[in-house]
C-alpha positions, 0 to 999 in steps of 0.5 A: 824045264823045271824052271819054266814049268815052275814059273807057269805055276807061279804066274801070279807071283811072276806077274806081280814081280814084273809089274813092280819092276816096271813101275819102280825102275832102278829102285826095284832092288829095294822096293820089290823085295816083297814080291821077289821073296814071294816069287822065290818062295813059290818057286822053291816050293815047286823045286823041292816037290819030288812029284814035280821033279819026277814029272819034269824028269820023265818029260825030259827023258821022253824028249831026249829019247825023241831027239835021239830017234828023230834028231830034231829038237823039241822046240823045233818039232813044234814047227809045222812042216811045209806040205807040197801039193 
C-alpha cells in the first residue's frame, strides 16, 4: 500500500523513468541511472515519513477490519454489484 501511494506522489519521477526506459531499450541500465536515482530518492523520502506511514497504516487497518466484517477484499469491493429489476 505504501509503495502504490508513494508512486502516485512521485508520479513525475515515475513517468520520467518509464519514458527513459522505453526510449533506450536494453541500455536503460546505464542511461537511466539519473532518473532511477531520482525516483528512488523520492520514494525513500515518503517511506521514511512517519506521518505517511501512519496514514497508510490506518488505511490498512480500516481495510482489514472491513474485510473481516464483509469477507470481501477491498479491490473487489469497488466493483458494482448487479441490481435486479
